[in-house]
C-alpha positions in Angstrom: 0.3 -0.1 0.0 0.9 3.4 -0.9 2.0 6.2 1.6 -0.5 8.5 -0.3 -3.1 6.1 -0.8 -3.5 5.7 3.3 -3.0 9.4 3.6 -5.9 9.6 1.3 -7.9 7.2 3.0 -7.4 9.0 6.5 -7.9 12.4 5.2 -11.8 10.8 3.9 -12.4 9.5 7.4 -11.3 12.6 9.0 -13.7 14.9 6.5 -16.9 12.3 7.0 -17.0 13.1 10.9 -16.5 16.4 10.5 -19.8 16.7 8.8 -23.0 17.8 10.4 -25.8 15.4 10.5 -28.5 16.6 8.0 -31.1 16.2 10.9 -31.1 15.7 14.3 -33.6 15.0 17.1 -34.3 17.0 19.9 -37.2 18.0 22.3 -38.2 21.7 22.7 -36.8 23.1 25.7 -38.9 26.3 25.6 -41.3 28.4 23.3 -38.6 30.5 21.8 -37.2 27.7 20.1 -34.3 26.2 22.7 -34.1 22.6 21.7 -32.2 19.8 23.7 -30.7 17.6 21.2 -30.3 13.6 21.4 -27.5 13.0 23.6 -26.9 16.2 25.0 -27.4 16.8 28.9 -29.1 20.3 28.1 -30.6 22.8 26.0 -28.2 25.6 24.4 -28.8 29.3 24.2 -29.4 29.4 20.7 -32.6 29.4 19.7 -34.1 27.7 16.3 -36.3 28.9 14.0 -39.2 26.7 12.8 -41.9 26.6 9.9 -44.6 28.5 10.5 -47.1 25.6 10.3 -45.3 24.4 14.3 -46.3 26.1 17.3 -43.6 24.7 20.1 -44.7 23.0 23.4 -41.9 22.6 26.2 -41.4 18.0 25.9 -42.2 18.2 22.2 -40.3 15.4 20.2 -39.1 17.5 17.1 -37.0 16.8 13.8 -34.4 19.3 12.8 -32.8 20.3 9.3 -29.4 21.3 8.4 -30.5 24.8 6.7 -27.1 26.8 6.0 -25.2 26.3 9.3 -27.7 26.1 11.7 -30.7 24.1 12.0 -34.6 24.8 11.7 -37.6 22.7 13.4 -39.8 20.7 11.1 -42.3 20.1 13.3 -43.1 17.7 15.9 -43.0 13.7 16.0 -46.2 12.3 16.8 -46.3 9.2 18.6 
């Protein structure tokens, strides 16, 4: 195996790990758009935008989509 081939494989792995997830799940922490993402201990200070047809309620399980470097709340996931 040539060294450059191995270097390229490592670069590809690092690049893939840096790619943010296109979708994330979380729970609404406040009605102004703060979200506690799955796997995190608490909600951050950032307030996420939402689609106009969804009104957040604290505790809602929501799906967020990555848009231009941030996330947008798409809506509540029904049980």
